[in-house]
C-alpha positions in Angstrom: 85.2 96.8 103.9 87.6 98.2 101.2 86.2 100.5 98.6 87.5 98.1 96.0 86.9 94.5 96.7 90.0 93.7 94.6 92.2 95.8 96.9 95.2 93.9 98.3 94.0 95.1 101.7 91.0 92.8 101.6 89.9 90.8 104.7 91.8 87.5 105.1 95.0 88.6 103.4 98.3 89.0 105.1 100.5 92.1 105.8 103.8 92.6 107.5 104.5 96.0 109.1 108.1 96.7 110.1 108.5 99.2 113.0 105.0 98.1 113.6 104.9 98.1 117.4 104.8 101.9 117.9 104.1 105.2 116.2 103.0 105.2 112.6 103.7 101.5 112.2 101.3 100.6 115.0 98.7 102.9 113.4 99.0 101.1 110.1 98.9 97.7 111.8 95.7 98.7 113.7 94.0 99.9 110.5 94.9 96.7 108.7 93.6 94.5 111.5 90.4 96.5 111.7 89.9 95.7 108.0 90.2 92.0 108.8 93.8 91.2 107.6 96.3 89.0 109.2 99.1 91.3 110.4 102.7 90.6 111.4 103.8 93.4 113.7 107.6 93.3 113.2 109.8 95.3 115.6 113.2 95.2 117.1 112.1 96.1 120.6 110.5 93.4 122.9 108.9 96.0 125.1 107.2 97.7 122.2 106.0 94.3 120.9 104.5 93.5 124.3 102.7 96.9 124.3 101.4 96.3 120.8 100.2 92.8 121.6 98.3 94.2 124.6 96.8 97.1 122.7 95.7 94.9 119.7 94.8 91.9 121.8 91.2 91.8 120.5 92.7 90.7 117.1 94.7 87.9 118.7 93.9 85.3 116.1 95.1 87.5 113.2 97.9 89.3 115.0 101.5 87.9 115.0 104.1 89.9 116.9 107.6 89.1 115.7 111.0 90.5 116.7 112.9 91.6 113.6 116.0 93.7 113.2 115.5 95.1 109.7 119.2 95.7 109.3 119.8 91.9 109.4 119.2 90.0 106.1 119.3 86.6 107.8 116.6 87.7 110.2 114.5 88.8 107.2 114.7 85.3 105.7 113.8 83.7 109.0 110.8 86.0 109.3 109.5 85.1 105.9 109.7 81.4 106.9 107.9 82.0 110.2 105.2 84.1 108.5 104.7 81.4 105.8 104.1 78.8 108.5 101.5 80.9 110.3 99.7 82.8 107.5 101.1 81.8 104.2 102.2 84.4 101.6 102.6 88.1 102.2 100.2 90.3 100.3 101.2 93.7 101.7 104.7 94.7 102.6 104.9 97.8 104.8 108.5 98.9 105.2 108.0 101.4 108.0 110.9 100.9 110.4 113.0 104.1 110.8 115.0 106.2 113.3 114.9 109.9 113.5 118.4 110.8 114.8 119.5 114.2 113.3 122.8 116.0 113.2 125.5 117.4 111.0 127.1 115.2 108.3 130.5 116.7 109.3 130.0 115.8 112.9 128.6 112.3 112.2 130.7 109.2 113.1 130.9 106.0 111.0 128.6 104.5 113.7 126.0 107.2 113.2 126.1 106.6 109.4 125.9 102.8 109.7 123.0 102.9 112.2 120.9 105.6 110.3 121.5 104.1 106.9 121.2 100.5 108.1 117.7 101.1 109.5 116.3 103.8 107.2 117.5 102.6 103.8 118.9 99.1 104.1 115.9 98.2 106.2 113.9 99.0 103.1 116.1 97.3 100.5 116.5 94.1 102.7 112.7 93.8 102.8 112.5 94.3 99.0 115.2 91.7 98.4 113.5 89.2 100.7 109.7 89.6 100.3 109.2 91.1 96.9 110.5 88.2 94.8 108.1 85.9 96.5 105.2 88.3 95.9 106.1 88.6 92.2 106.5 84.8 91.8 103.0 84.2 93.1 101.5 86.4 90.4 98.6 87.3 92.6 99.4 91.0 92.9 100.0 92.8 96.2 101.2 96.1 97.5 104.4 97.7 98.8 104.3 100.7 101.2 107.5 102.4 102.3 107.8 105.1 104.9 110.1 107.9 103.8 109.6 111.4 105.3 109.1 115.0 104.4 112.9 114.8 104.7 112.8 112.5 101.6 111.8 115.5 99.4 113.8 118.3 101.0 116.7 118.8 103.4 117.3 120.5 106.7 120.6 121.8 108.0 120.9 119.0 110.6 119.4 116.2 108.5 121.8 115.3 105.7 122.4 111.7 106.6 118.7 111.2 107.4 117.7 112.8 104.1 120.3 110.7 102.2 118.4 107.6 103.3 114.9 109.0 102.9 115.6 110.5 99.4 116.8 107.0 98.5 113.6 105.4 99.7 111.5 107.8 97.6 113.6 106.9 94.5 113.3 103.2 95.1 109.5 103.5 95.4 109.3 105.7 92.3 111.2 103.0 90.3 109.2 100.1 91.7 105.9 101.8 91.0 106.6 101.9 87.2 108.2 98.5 87.2 105.6 96.6 89.2 102.4 98.1 87.7 102.1 95.5 84.9 102.2 92.7 87.5 99.3 94.2 89.5 101.5 95.1 92.5 100.9 98.6 93.8 103.5 100.9 95.4 102.9 103.8 97.8 105.3 106.1 99.5 104.4 107.6 102.9 106.1 111.0 103.5 105.1 112.0 107.0 105.9 115.4 108.6 105.0 116.0 112.3 103.3 112.9 113.7 102.8 112.2 117.4 105.4 109.4 117.7 108.5 108.5 119.7 110.8 109.0 116.7 113.1 111.5 118.5 113.5 109.2 121.5 115.6 106.8 119.4 118.9 108.2 120.6 118.2 106.5 124.0 117.6 103.2 122.2 120.9 103.2 120.3 122.4 99.7 120.1 125.8 99.1 121.7 127.4 98.5 118.3 126.7 102.1 117.3 127.6 103.9 120.6 130.6 105.7 119.1 128.5 108.7 118.1 129.5 112.2 117.0 125.9 113.3 117.3 124.8 112.2 120.7 124.7 115.0 123.2 125.4 114.6 127.0 122.5 113.3 129.0 121.2 116.6 130.1 121.2 118.1 126.6 119.8 114.9 125.1 116.9 115.1 127.6 116.3 118.7 126.8 116.1 118.0 123.0 113.8 115.0 123.5 111.5 117.0 125.7 111.3 119.8 123.1 110.7 117.2 120.3 108.0 115.4 122.3 106.2 118.7 123.0 106.2 119.6 119.3 105.2 116.2 118.0 102.4 116.0 120.5 100.7 118.6 118.4 101.2 116.5 115.2 99.0 114.0 113.4 97.5 111.0 115.3 99.3 107.8 114.1 96.0 105.9 114.0 94.7 108.6 111.5 97.9 108.2 109.5 97.3 104.4 109.4 93.8 104.8 108.1 95.1 107.2 105.5 97.7 104.7 104.3 95.0 102.0 104.1 92.9 104.3 101.8 96.0 104.8 99.7 96.5 101.1 99.3 92.9 100.7 98.2 93.3 103.5 95.7 96.9 102.5 94.7 97.9 106.1 95.4 101.6 106.9 94.7 102.2 109.0 97.7 100.7 109.9 101.1 101.4 113.0 103.2 100.4 114.0 106.7 100.8 117.8 106.4 100.1 119.9 103.3 102.1 122.7 104.8 105.4 121.2 103.6 104.4 122.2 100.1 106.1 125.6 100.5 109.5 124.0 100.8 108.9 121.4 98.1 108.0 124.2 95.8 111.2 126.1 96.7 113.2 123.0 95.7 111.3 122.7 92.5 111.9 126.3 91.7 115.7 125.9 92.4 115.8 123.1 89.8 113.7 125.1 87.3 116.1 128.0 87.6 119.0 125.6 86.9 117.2 124.2 83.9 116.1 127.6 82.6 119.0 130.0 83.4 122.1 127.9 83.1 125.0 130.5 82.9 127.4 130.4 79.9 130.3 128.1 80.6 133.6 129.4 79.2 136.7 127.3 78.3 139.3 127.6 81.1 136.9 128.8 83.7 137.5 127.3 87.1 140.4 125.6 88.9 143.1 123.9 86.9 143.8 121.2 89.5 141.3 119.1 91.5 141.2 116.0 93.8 139.1 113.4 92.1 137.4 110.6 94.1 135.5 107.8 92.2 133.5 105.8 94.8 131.9 103.5 92.2 134.9 102.9 90.0 136.4 104.8 87.0 134.0 107.4 85.7 133.8 109.6 82.6 134.8 112.5 84.7 138.5 111.6 84.2 138.2 112.2 80.5 136.0 115.2 81.0 138.6 116.9 83.2 141.3 116.1 80.7 139.2 117.5 77.9 138.6 120.7 79.8 142.2 121.2 80.6 142.1 120.4 84.3 144.5 118.1 86.1 143.4 115.8 88.8 145.0 113.9 91.7 143.1 110.6 92.2 142.0 109.7 95.7 142.4 105.9 95.6 139.3 103.9 96.6 141.5 101.5 98.6 142.7 104.5 100.7 139.1 105.5 101.2 138.1 102.0 102.3 141.0 101.9 104.7 139.8 105.1 106.4 136.2 104.0 106.6 136.3 103.5 110.4 138.1 106.8 110.9 137.4 109.3 108.1 139.7 111.9 109.6 142.6 109.9 108.3 141.8 111.2 104.8 142.5 114.8 106.0 145.8 116.6 105.3 146.0 116.1 101.6 149.1 117.8 100.1 147.3 120.8 98.6 144.0 122.7 98.8 142.6 121.9 95.4 138.8 121.5 95.3 137.2 118.1 95.5 135.2 116.3 92.9 133.3 113.1 93.8 132.2 111.4 90.6 129.9 108.4 90.6 130.1 106.1 87.6 126.7 104.8 86.4 125.9 101.2 86.8 123.8 101.1 83.6 120.5 99.5 82.8 118.8 97.2 85.2 115.5 96.8 87.1 115.2 96.5 90.9 115.6 92.7 90.5 119.0 93.3 89.0 120.3 95.6 91.8 123.0 94.4 94.1 122.0 96.7 96.9 125.1 96.2 99.0 127.7 96.7 96.3 125.9 99.2 94.0 124.2 101.4 96.6 125.2 100.9 100.2 128.9 100.5 99.7 129.2 103.4 97.4 127.2 105.7 99.7 129.4 104.7 102.6 132.5 105.7 100.6 130.9 109.0 99.7 130.3 109.7 103.4 133.9 108.7 104.3 135.2 111.1 101.7 133.0 114.1 102.7 133.5 113.5 106.4 137.3 113.0 106.1 138.3 115.6 103.5 136.0 118.6 103.9 136.4 119.4 107.6 140.2 119.5 107.0 139.8 121.9 104.1 137.0 124.2 105.4 134.4 125.6 103.0 136.3 124.9 99.8 134.6 123.9 96.6 133.0 120.5 96.1 131.2 119.1 93.0 129.3 115.8 93.2 128.9 114.3 89.7 126.0 111.8 89.4 123.9 110.3 86.6 120.8 112.3 85.8 118.7 109.3 86.9 119.4 110.6 90.5 116.9 113.3 89.8 114.5 111.5 87.4 114.2 108.1 89.0 114.2 105.8 85.9 112.8 102.3 86.6 115.1 100.9 83.9 118.1 102.2 85.8 117.1 101.4 89.4 120.6 101.3 91.0 121.6 104.6 89.4 118.3 106.2 90.5 118.4 105.1 94.1 122.2 105.7 94.6 121.9 109.1 92.8 118.9 110.3 94.7 120.5 109.3 98.0 123.6 111.4 97.0 121.3 114.3 96.1 120.0 114.2 99.7 123.5 113.9 101.1 124.9 116.8 99.0 122.0 119.1 99.5 122.2 118.4 103.2 125.9 119.2 103.2 125.3 122.5 101.5 122.5 123.3 103.9 124.7 122.8 107.0 127.5 124.9 105.5 125.2 127.6 104.2 126.5 130.3 106.6 129.9 130.1 104.9 128.4 130.5 101.4 129.7 127.1 100.3 130.5 126.1 96.7 128.8 122.7 97.0 127.2 121.7 93.7 125.3 118.7 92.3 126.5 118.2 88.7 124.1 115.9 86.9 125.3 114.3 83.7 123.5 112.4 81.0 124.8 109.3 79.2 126.8 110.3 76.2 127.4 113.9 77.2 130.4 115.3 75.4 133.4 115.1 77.6 134.6 118.6 77.1 131.2 120.0 77.9 131.0 118.0 81.1 134.5 119.1 82.1 133.7 122.7 81.6 130.5 122.4 83.7 132.4 120.8 86.5 135.1 123.5 86.5 132.5 126.2 86.3 130.6 124.6 89.2 133.7 124.6 91.4 134.3 128.2 90.4 130.8 129.6 90.9 129.2 127.1 93.2 125.5 126.9 92.2 123.3 124.3 93.9 122.7 122.4 90.6 124.4 122.1 87.3 122.1 120.3 84.8 122.7 118.9 81.4 120.6 120.2 78.5 118.5 117.1 78.6 116.9 118.2 81.9 114.3 120.7 80.8 111.8 122.6 82.8 109.1 120.1 81.7 111.1 117.2 83.0 111.7 118.9 86.4 108.0 119.7 86.5 107.1 116.0 85.9 109.2 114.9 88.9 107.5 117.3 91.3 104.0 117.2 89.9 102.6 114.1 91.7 104.0 115.3 95.1 102.6 118.8 94.8 99.2 117.6 93.5 98.8 115.4 96.5 100.1 118.1 98.9 97.4 120.4 97.5 94.8 117.8 98.6 96.4 117.4 102.1 95.3 119.7 104.9 98.0 121.8 106.5 98.6 121.0 110.2 98.4 124.5 111.7 99.2 123.1 115.2 102.8 122.6 114.1 105.4 125.4 114.0 106.3 126.8 110.5 109.1 125.2 108.6 111.1 128.4 108.9 114.7 128.2 107.6 114.3 124.6 106.3 114.1 125.8 102.7 116.9 128.4 102.8 119.3 126.1 100.9 116.9 126.2 97.9 116.5 130.0 97.7 118.2 131.9 94.9 121.7 132.9 95.8 122.4 136.6 96.1 124.2 138.1 93.1 127.4 138.7 95.1 127.7 135.0 95.8 127.4 133.9 92.1 129.3 136.6 90.4 132.3 135.5 88.4 
């Protein structure tokens, strides 16, 4: 029985678990069924559903296998209707479906982007759009669990697209936790590291619509990679143990769950990089940096135009219509007339809770444009300077500005991932965070300095060490309570992007 009889995970209630027919999802489903809940095991693969039904057959009266493609909004609506007919309302929404395909941003095709983001981020936002309003309307509480990843808190050199999605999931859950608490709906983010699942076999399951990949190796190399991944993950956590850990987190309304405390070392490196940026911001001089840039505004006109004007820099505007026309073939953006550095500036959407977010227009479409720009322009230019200008909510995750928080955090993951994969070339790839009302000339000077010097972060004065610490505090506190999985290999170079740059790199 639950430790708290008022837990949403009480016997007789109903949960849906996406990606529930294998791996972590199956572990969560089994834990919920053992507790006495009705569980809808939702999965896109019929063979996995058949396996799950056989394994969980002793719970037949409370088990409902259901085929669901989480990238399909219509399928989500149909699923809710079918679940309602069988069990009634959903009390626990477990948004677990995900794919673990890794690879370089600059090698990724539009099909790679669409598949990874469609499952890993849109699979979460579609579920929130469909199920959460019904849960809120009932007024009977409930719980939302979303599976992000260790890659939702830090990046690897071959995981920029993956981390873009997983950073966004963490931000969405951070916003929802604050927003839904007054309504008695709990929110938990699961950030697994190495777990004994089939996540690295997903490349062999790639749907036909996403076959045009820039990441998929030939069959022999793919088999080698998958064998190595399976051997490593076989030493990882048992999905059933992870499922029980998630169940305890729902009982306790815990904000985050980890599977390996050993990732704390890299999370701390990232925190220290941000603290350095907040503490040791270099002086920014008028006239420092390039006088001409290419400016792309994937979310519409931004304050960066005025900021560049005020700081004495000219810009050539990369028209959004041109970007959209090149979405299926980003290389068509290459060959711009000069080699000026690139600025991608994201205009804020402004105040609004999760219920106000148009996920397609305000998040997914803008992210797709950013990928098109990076993938199309940067390979043609080599390791020239790039500044990505986003609202500060991308770091702080403000529930009153949910669209800006999720979009911004996803772009943090994408930009950090790009810098990580270009690290050998000492790239000038910088995240420039800006606060509402920042003086135009000051922002313009920071952008020009970022393009000139190339720090990982350029922060406004409103981002203090205390604010950075508050972002990381709950993660590091929970990691300190989570045992390290010594059977897994060390994280090695995963945190290199967050280490302090050598003096020769940052000298002006």
